[in-house]
Backbone bond lengths (Angstrom), bond angles and torsions (degrees), N, CA, C in turn:
res aa  C-N    CA-C-N  psi(-1)  N-CA   C-N-CA  omega(-1)  CA-C   N-CA-C  phi
1 M - - - 1.452 - - 1.513 106.27 -
2 G 1.333 118.07 138.90 1.380 122.47 -179.69 1.532 114.45 -83.29
3 Q 1.352 113.48 158.65 1.463 121.02 -175.27 1.520 110.64 -57.24
4 S 1.367 117.62 -38.76 1.442 121.13 -175.79 1.531 109.86 -65.06
5 V 1.319 119.13 -34.21 1.462 122.02 -179.96 1.578 107.33 -70.15
6 L 1.304 117.85 -41.94 1.440 120.03 179.44 1.506 109.81 -66.88
7 I 1.355 118.91 -41.10 1.491 119.67 177.48 1.505 109.73 -59.92
8 E 1.343 120.43 -36.45 1.462 123.57 -179.62 1.611 107.49 -65.85
9 Q 1.307 117.04 -38.09 1.462 115.40 176.72 1.456 113.15 -67.38
10 Y 1.346 119.66 -36.19 1.450 123.29 174.98 1.551 109.42 -62.57
11 R 1.307 117.00 -43.02 1.504 119.88 177.86 1.469 108.35 -57.91
12 E 1.276 117.26 -43.59 1.470 118.86 -176.71 1.539 107.89 -65.91
13 M 1.272 119.48 -40.43 1.496 120.78 179.64 1.512 111.36 -68.55
14 H 1.322 119.73 -33.16 1.450 124.10 -178.66 1.530 113.67 -63.26
15 V 1.337 115.95 -17.62 1.479 118.05 176.92 1.503 111.57 -61.56
16 D 1.352 118.14 -28.28 1.454 121.98 176.20 1.569 105.40 -80.84
17 E 1.293 115.01 119.28 1.521 120.97 -176.57 1.503 113.57 -58.87
18 S 1.313 116.55 -26.62 1.455 121.49 -175.79 1.495 114.42 -82.30
19 I 1.340 117.05 -16.22 1.442 118.51 -177.78 1.523 112.97 -95.71
20 F 1.359 115.70 128.76 1.439 123.67 175.93 1.555 110.78 59.84
21 P 1.390 118.98 53.33 1.443 123.63 179.20 1.494 112.13 -70.85
22 G 1.310 117.71 -22.59 1.517 118.40 -174.56 1.521 113.74 107.11
23 D 1.308 113.63 -3.03 1.526 116.09 -174.64 1.540 114.07 -76.05
24 S 1.361 119.19 -5.50 1.500 118.71 179.42 1.560 107.40 -65.82
25 L 1.366 118.25 -20.50 1.409 120.34 -179.43 1.550 114.25 -57.10
26 T 1.345 115.86 -27.60 1.396 123.02 -175.41 1.581 115.02 -49.88
27 Q 1.275 113.53 -44.81 1.545 117.09 -179.86 1.558 109.55 -73.31
28 H 1.269 121.84 -16.04 1.450 121.63 179.15 1.476 116.43 -97.29
29 A 1.422 112.85 -19.73 1.512 119.37 -173.25 1.539 112.65 -54.69
30 P 1.309 123.85 -43.22 1.486 118.70 176.09 1.497 115.10 -56.36
31 S 1.274 116.74 -39.74 1.516 119.83 -176.76 1.527 108.28 -72.36
32 I 1.334 118.44 -39.51 1.424 121.86 176.16 1.529 111.82 -63.70
33 K 1.301 115.73 -43.45 1.514 122.04 172.60 1.500 108.83 -49.13
34 Q 1.338 120.76 -50.49 1.463 123.01 -177.06 1.484 109.55 -59.30
35 L 1.323 117.69 -44.88 1.548 120.25 174.71 1.466 113.53 -60.34
36 I 1.327 119.55 -40.89 1.431 121.35 -179.48 1.531 107.50 -64.48
37 D 1.311 119.01 -45.01 1.414 125.15 -177.35 1.574 110.65 -67.33
38 S 1.322 117.82 -40.56 1.506 118.49 -174.89 1.552 110.92 -80.54
39 T 1.321 117.29 -17.33 1.456 118.19 175.93 1.493 115.53 -107.20
40 G 1.325 115.78 -2.85 1.448 120.26 179.92 1.561 112.17 64.56
41 S 1.335 115.91 33.52 1.482 120.25 -174.53 1.586 112.49 -71.93
42 K 1.243 114.56 142.14 1.502 121.03 -176.07 1.549 108.25 -123.29
43 T 1.278 120.21 -16.28 1.512 121.40 178.38 1.517 108.22 -128.26
44 L 1.310 113.07 138.20 1.533 121.77 -173.44 1.488 111.43 -133.03
45 L 1.367 115.62 149.89 1.458 120.38 170.85 1.524 105.90 -129.23
46 D 1.337 114.71 127.22 1.474 119.92 169.61 1.490 107.85 -94.62
47 Y 1.334 120.82 105.37 1.384 127.12 -175.02 1.599 108.70 -92.21
48 G 1.336 113.70 102.83 1.465 116.94 -178.76 1.506 106.38 99.38
49 C 1.334 117.34 48.67 1.493 121.20 -171.47 1.503 114.09 -80.09
50 G 1.271 119.98 2.43 1.429 121.69 -174.57 1.548 112.91 59.58
51 K 1.310 120.22 -138.08 1.434 123.67 179.94 1.545 112.00 -79.09
52 G 1.315 119.68 -7.12 1.408 122.73 179.69 1.488 114.91 83.33
53 Y 1.314 120.28 8.29 1.459 121.20 -174.45 1.530 113.04 -61.73
54 Q 1.326 117.19 -24.04 1.444 122.72 179.36 1.526 108.53 -60.64
55 Y 1.269 119.40 -23.08 1.472 124.91 176.47 1.531 112.58 -100.29
56 T 1.347 115.62 -52.66 1.451 120.59 -171.56 1.595 110.85 -74.95
57 K 1.270 119.19 -24.20 1.485 122.85 -178.32 1.531 113.06 -113.41
58 L 1.336 114.28 -42.07 1.454 117.89 -172.30 1.549 113.45 -99.81
59 N 1.340 115.77 -13.54 1.474 120.96 176.26 1.553 112.23 52.64
60 L 1.358 116.55 41.95 1.460 120.72 178.24 1.476 110.59 -61.58
61 H 1.402 120.60 -30.50 1.438 116.41 -176.52 1.543 111.37 -70.86
62 D 1.333 118.93 -25.41 1.390 117.56 176.87 1.504 111.04 -72.09
63 E 1.313 116.91 -43.32 1.420 121.73 -177.87 1.554 115.14 -71.64
64 Y 1.329 115.74 -39.09 1.448 118.52 -172.98 1.563 114.94 -112.57
65 F 1.275 119.76 -28.65 1.405 123.14 -172.89 1.528 117.58 -106.92
66 K 1.411 115.88 26.55 1.401 119.19 176.82 1.520 112.87 62.39
67 G 1.321 118.58 24.84 1.442 121.97 -178.74 1.510 113.85 79.44
68 I 1.297 115.79 0.39 1.557 119.54 -179.83 1.481 107.23 -73.54
69 M 1.334 115.98 118.33 1.478 119.76 176.00 1.504 107.41 -86.91
70 P 1.341 119.29 118.57 1.442 122.94 -179.34 1.520 111.10 -67.55
71 S 1.287 118.25 151.98 1.485 121.98 161.54 1.455 105.98 -67.77
72 L 1.328 116.93 145.40 1.429 124.48 -174.84 1.559 114.59 -115.20
73 Y 1.302 116.99 132.58 1.415 120.81 175.99 1.468 113.12 -138.35
74 D 1.281 119.04 130.51 1.503 124.67 172.88 1.482 108.44 -160.28
75 P 1.293 118.41 110.45 1.515 119.84 -175.39 1.497 115.99 -59.61
76 G 1.359 116.13 -18.45 1.463 117.82 -177.04 1.499 112.09 -93.98
77 T 1.379 118.12 7.47 1.484 119.83 -176.72 1.467 110.38 -130.45
78 K 1.352 116.23 -168.77 1.484 120.85 177.65 1.521 109.81 -69.58
79 Y 1.328 118.55 -10.03 1.471 123.00 -178.89 1.509 109.25 -95.43
80 S 1.305 119.87 41.32 1.438 123.13 -173.00 1.494 114.24 -91.75
81 D 1.291 118.23 -0.55 1.470 121.38 174.84 1.589 107.25 -82.54
82 F 1.332 115.72 116.77 1.448 120.07 -177.60 1.538 109.35 -66.71
83 P 1.335 120.03 122.35 1.467 120.52 -174.14 1.556 111.24 -66.17
84 E 1.248 115.16 151.61 1.480 120.79 178.77 1.530 108.73 -89.91
85 G 1.337 116.04 160.12 1.446 122.76 173.59 1.517 111.85 79.43
86 E 1.313 113.88 -175.75 1.464 122.09 -178.50 1.473 109.12 -109.42
87 F 1.348 117.35 164.40 1.438 126.37 -177.78 1.561 109.79 -130.64
88 D 1.252 117.75 147.49 1.470 117.61 175.54 1.518 111.81 -59.77
89 G 1.330 113.92 -45.30 1.485 119.55 -178.99 1.497 110.69 -127.64
90 V 1.250 117.04 143.53 1.492 124.78 174.72 1.550 105.11 -129.13
91 F 1.339 113.07 130.11 1.480 118.78 172.98 1.458 112.40 -127.09
92 C 1.305 117.22 148.17 1.395 124.99 -172.67 1.570 107.56 -146.14
93 T 1.376 116.11 103.00 1.402 120.88 -171.01 1.570 109.41 -118.33
94 D 1.356 117.40 130.67 1.477 120.84 173.19 1.490 105.81 61.19
95 V 1.313 120.13 42.43 1.485 124.08 178.83 1.527 113.20 -127.48
96 L 1.281 116.12 -48.37 1.542 118.23 -171.78 1.460 111.94 -61.60
97 E 1.291 121.90 -32.56 1.480 123.23 179.39 1.538 111.05 -70.90
98 H 1.380 115.42 -11.16 1.447 120.87 177.96 1.567 112.04 -91.07
99 I 1.331 112.96 -4.56 1.463 121.07 179.52 1.509 112.19 -98.94
100 E 1.260 115.77 136.95 1.513 119.97 -179.85 1.511 109.28 -67.46
101 E 1.281 115.47 144.43 1.466 122.26 -174.09 1.510 113.25 -52.35
102 Q 1.287 118.80 -43.13 1.422 122.29 -176.77 1.541 111.71 -67.81
103 D 1.342 119.54 -16.82 1.478 124.19 179.82 1.522 111.72 -98.33
104 L 1.272 119.23 -6.52 1.475 120.98 -171.72 1.520 113.68 -66.40
105 D 1.320 117.87 -37.34 1.481 119.52 177.09 1.511 111.99 -59.16
106 A 1.273 117.41 -45.44 1.457 124.76 179.71 1.563 110.15 -61.84
107 V 1.336 115.16 -43.80 1.463 115.94 -178.25 1.593 110.00 -71.43
108 L 1.318 117.23 -42.00 1.406 118.17 175.87 1.537 114.47 -58.05
109 D 1.308 114.10 -41.42 1.452 123.58 176.75 1.542 109.55 -56.94
110 Q 1.352 112.27 -45.44 1.515 116.74 -177.77 1.539 109.09 -64.98
111 I 1.369 115.18 -45.75 1.457 117.35 -179.36 1.519 112.35 -59.99
112 Y 1.310 116.94 -49.14 1.482 119.24 -177.11 1.584 109.49 -69.13
113 S 1.289 119.96 -26.69 1.419 120.31 179.72 1.597 112.20 -66.39
114 K 1.323 116.09 -17.20 1.438 122.38 -178.33 1.530 111.10 -95.52
115 A 1.298 119.86 -17.71 1.459 124.38 -170.77 1.494 116.69 -91.00
116 K 1.346 118.46 128.92 1.466 120.81 177.37 1.549 110.75 -103.26
117 K 1.294 115.34 -32.25 1.578 116.72 -173.68 1.513 111.03 -117.56
118 F 1.319 117.77 -46.72 1.466 118.57 -176.13 1.528 112.61 -151.29
119 V 1.317 117.24 157.96 1.418 126.66 166.95 1.565 110.80 -128.97
120 Y 1.263 116.38 133.76 1.445 123.94 176.61 1.457 105.52 -116.78
121 L 1.417 117.15 125.69 1.433 123.58 178.03 1.530 107.60 -123.01
122 G 1.310 113.96 123.61 1.491 119.88 174.38 1.561 107.37 -110.86
123 V 1.264 120.49 121.55 1.423 124.14 -173.35 1.543 109.94 -127.88
124 C 1.342 117.70 126.95 1.464 120.55 173.89 1.541 108.55 -86.95
125 T 1.396 115.21 139.84 1.455 120.79 -175.61 1.505 112.46 -112.02
126 V 1.335 115.97 20.04 1.487 118.10 179.60 1.510 104.81 -133.58
127 P 1.413 116.20 164.19 1.456 119.67 178.17 1.541 113.87 -58.98
128 A 1.309 117.21 148.44 1.458 124.52 177.24 1.459 109.73 -82.18
129 Q 1.290 114.67 164.05 1.506 119.18 171.61 1.499 110.69 -81.91
130 A 1.319 116.10 -20.55 1.523 118.64 -177.77 1.528 110.15 -85.28
131 I 1.300 114.23 143.88 1.476 122.22 178.52 1.549 106.36 -116.83
132 L 1.334 110.84 135.61 1.512 120.81 177.36 1.536 108.98 -64.75
133 P 1.293 118.15 159.29 1.467 119.22 173.37 1.460 114.84 -63.79
134 D 1.383 117.27 -20.19 1.484 116.90 177.25 1.548 112.93 -86.73
135 G 1.407 115.06 2.70 1.421 119.74 177.55 1.517 116.97 99.09
136 R 1.332 115.60 -13.28 1.475 118.94 179.66 1.558 109.65 -78.80
137 N 1.371 113.93 161.25 1.462 119.51 175.24 1.561 104.50 -69.21
138 A 1.307 113.60 145.90 1.536 118.93 -179.62 1.502 110.26 -66.68
139 H 1.275 119.35 -25.45 1.497 118.51 174.67 1.539 105.79 -87.45
140 V 1.304 116.54 95.14 1.442 122.46 -172.77 1.517 110.91 -85.60
141 T 1.326 117.48 -12.74 1.470 119.67 178.38 1.584 106.80 -128.33
142 I 1.262 116.59 92.57 1.460 123.89 179.45 1.433 106.72 -105.10
143 K 1.398 115.32 111.94 1.466 124.74 -176.10 1.469 106.61 -140.77
144 P 1.364 115.68 156.52 1.517 121.42 -179.98 1.577 108.75 -75.63
145 F 1.267 111.94 168.29 1.475 118.85 177.35 1.508 114.09 -54.70
146 A 1.292 120.98 -45.50 1.498 122.21 -179.08 1.515 108.65 -57.60
147 W 1.337 119.02 -42.69 1.419 118.97 -179.91 1.571 114.94 -62.22
148 W 1.356 112.45 -42.62 1.456 120.00 177.14 1.580 111.29 -63.51
149 L 1.296 115.41 -36.88 1.438 117.16 -179.85 1.539 110.09 -68.34
150 E 1.298 116.98 -44.34 1.450 120.49 176.75 1.519 112.09 -63.61
151 K 1.310 117.96 -33.38 1.508 121.47 177.52 1.525 111.27 -67.72
152 V 1.349 115.65 -40.55 1.474 122.61 -174.77 1.526 112.87 -75.63
153 L 1.279 117.68 -38.32 1.451 124.84 -170.97 1.537 113.93 -46.71
154 P 1.362 119.15 -49.08 1.482 116.27 -178.84 1.499 114.87 -62.17
155 F 1.304 119.96 -17.59 1.431 122.44 -174.43 1.547 111.85 -100.50
156 A 1.286 114.73 -15.97 1.480 121.30 -173.81 1.544 114.86 -69.22
157 K 1.342 117.30 72.41 1.474 121.97 -177.75 1.514 110.40 -92.66
158 V 1.268 116.60 -1.82 1.559 123.21 174.98 1.477 103.08 -131.98
159 G 1.335 113.61 165.59 1.461 122.87 176.02 1.508 109.87 -48.20
160 T 1.272 120.70 128.61 1.389 124.00 -178.81 1.512 115.26 -131.13
161 Q 1.356 116.72 138.90 1.457 119.34 171.45 1.454 105.52 -120.75
162 L 1.355 117.03 126.54 1.430 123.34 175.06 1.537 109.51 -113.71
163 Y 1.255 115.19 120.72 1.470 121.22 -178.50 1.521 106.59 -119.45
164 C 1.364 114.15 116.43 1.489 120.69 177.10 1.526 106.92 -107.98
165 Y 1.293 115.70 134.79 1.436 120.06 179.24 1.550 110.72 -138.25
166 G 1.234 115.26 158.03 1.525 122.00 -172.57 1.531 106.63 153.77
167 D 1.341 114.77 -120.43 1.444 119.69 172.63 1.564 113.63 -59.89
168 N 1.360 115.48 -41.15 1.398 121.51 178.18 1.568 107.13 -130.46
169 K 1.305 113.74 157.75 1.497 117.57 174.22 1.463 107.91 -117.18
170 C 1.348 112.43 126.08 1.479 119.51 -179.30 1.511 108.53 -134.55
171 V 1.326 115.48 143.77 1.496 120.79 -177.46 1.504 107.00 -127.15
172 A 1.247 117.34 131.26 1.507 123.33 171.33 1.510 108.67 -120.41
173 R 1.352 112.16 137.70 1.444 118.26 170.23 1.538 107.51 -114.32
174 I 1.321 112.99 131.23 1.469 119.63 -178.54 1.495 107.68 -120.11
175 E 1.332 117.98 121.59 1.427 125.03 -175.24 1.484 107.25 -146.96
176 N 1.355 117.47 117.65 1.470 122.04 176.06 1.567 112.38 55.70
177 N 1.298 117.18 40.18 1.461 122.49 -178.66 1.502 115.01 70.87
178 N 1.347 114.87 6.29 1.559 118.86 171.81 1.433 107.35 -98.24
179 I 1.323 112.01 139.17 1.534 120.48 179.65 1.498 108.76 -121.69
180 S 1.324 114.85 126.42 1.452 119.45 167.51 1.516 108.86 -122.08
181 F 1.354 118.18 145.54 1.435 117.04 178.44 1.502 110.46 -149.49
182 R 1.331 111.22 159.84 1.454 118.05 -179.18 1.619 107.53 -141.99
183 K 1.283 112.25 156.52 1.475 119.14 175.24 1.538 104.41 -107.45
184 E 1.327 114.47 136.83 1.486 121.88 176.38 1.486 110.74 -112.96
185 R 1.339 117.38 162.60 1.453 118.37 176.23 1.558 109.19 -97.49
């Protein structure tokens, strides 16, 4: 199935105000804040922002991102115009597992093409509660941490933090071809 067909399914699901509001960013915001602080980032892109409620209703940018309002992108929502230019930091949470495996390289390339200082990727490694209109689980690419790390490595040209969560929580930091990782409970 092509990416455009999957995007259409997500657009259909986004009609329901309760689905993909963007609030999954909450668990990632403290880690993203650390990256913003350590890199001195001033411009941000939320790649796969959902409906953007994390900003319009929860004001996470004020609490965690020094008031920096990220540019927003999500092809299944009103934020479907891909932003121009580069950003100091790009983060993508609870998105990559919604992308079909054959399309991941193009998406990762797009993410990294926008990042000057850091990329933060939050990936769930277990099935979603949401079901696509075609009957499949919304997490169409369910893979373990080691698989995601191998997938991301060729693209990691800026400092990267990969956080995988689900059955286990694992964090990898990739900087100048050096990898450190830890398992969390």
